[in-house]
C-alpha positions as CSV (number, residue, x, y, z in Angstrom):
1,M,23.9,-31.6,-9.4
2,T,20.7,-32.9,-10.9
3,P,18.2,-30.3,-12.1
4,L,15.6,-31.4,-9.6
5,L,18.0,-31.0,-6.6
6,L,19.1,-27.6,-7.9
7,T,15.5,-26.5,-8.3
8,S,14.5,-27.6,-4.8
9,A,17.6,-26.0,-3.3
10,C,16.8,-22.7,-5.1
11,L,13.1,-22.9,-4.0
12,L,14.1,-23.5,-0.4
13,T,16.5,-20.6,-0.4
14,I,13.8,-18.2,-1.8
15,T,11.3,-19.5,0.7
16,L,13.6,-19.1,3.7
17,G,14.6,-15.6,2.5
18,Y,11.0,-14.5,2.3
19,A,10.2,-16.0,5.6
20,S,13.1,-14.1,7.2
21,L,11.9,-10.9,5.5
22,C,8.4,-11.4,6.9
23,A,9.8,-12.0,10.4
24,G,12.1,-9.0,10.3
25,S,9.8,-6.6,8.6
26,P,6.2,-7.7,8.6
27,F,4.9,-4.5,7.0
28,G,5.8,-3.3,3.5
29,D,4.9,-0.2,1.5
30,C,1.4,0.1,0.2
31,R,1.2,-0.7,-3.5
32,K,-1.5,1.8,-4.3
33,C,0.1,4.9,-2.7
34,R,3.7,3.7,-2.9
35,G,4.1,4.1,0.9
36,M,3.2,7.8,1.0
37,G,-0.3,7.4,2.6
38,H,-1.9,9.6,-0.1
39,Q,-2.0,10.1,-3.8
40,I,-0.1,12.9,-5.6
41,K,-2.1,15.2,-7.7
42,T,-1.2,18.2,-9.8
43,D,-3.0,21.5,-9.7
44,R,-3.9,23.6,-12.8
45,K,-0.4,25.1,-12.9
46,G,1.2,21.7,-12.9
47,R,2.6,21.8,-9.4
48,M,2.5,18.7,-7.2
49,K,-0.2,18.7,-4.6
50,R,-1.2,16.3,-1.9
51,G,-4.3,14.3,-2.9
52,K,-6.8,12.2,-1.0
53,D,-5.8,9.8,1.7
54,C,-5.3,6.2,0.6
55,R,-8.2,4.0,1.5
56,R,-6.3,0.8,1.2
57,C,-3.8,1.5,3.9
58,K,-5.9,4.1,5.8
59,A,-3.2,6.8,5.2
60,S,-0.5,4.9,7.0
61,G,1.5,4.0,3.9
62,K,2.1,0.4,5.2
63,R,0.4,-2.9,4.5
64,I,0.9,-6.4,6.0
65,R,2.9,-8.8,3.8
66,V,1.2,-11.9,2.4
67,G,3.5,-14.2,4.2
68,R,3.0,-12.5,7.5
69,H,-0.8,-12.6,6.9
70,L,-0.7,-16.3,6.3
71,Y,1.4,-16.8,9.4
72,N,-1.1,-14.8,11.5
73,V,-4.0,-16.9,10.1
74,A,-2.2,-20.2,10.9
75,A,-1.2,-19.0,14.4
76,R,-4.8,-17.9,15.1
77,L,-6.1,-21.2,13.9
78,H,-3.7,-23.1,16.1
79,R,-4.4,-20.9,19.1
80,D,-8.2,-21.3,18.7
81,G,-7.8,-25.1,18.2
82,T,-5.8,-25.7,21.3
83,R,-7.9,-23.8,23.8
């Protein structure tokens, strides 16, 4: 196989894999709170304590994936353009 063909096949595999991930699970864990919905703090004794709610995910712990967001934008643009 030529390197160009191998590279394009690898890129196609990665793209289709990410597209199937976005279709099957459109929401991923929030990167700021790591999917917990809040931050972990420690009190003065060193014990773990629940912190403030995460503002990025609004305490849900989930975020929409980039690929799903792009799909939603494209679908909305197509839907608005064909009305």
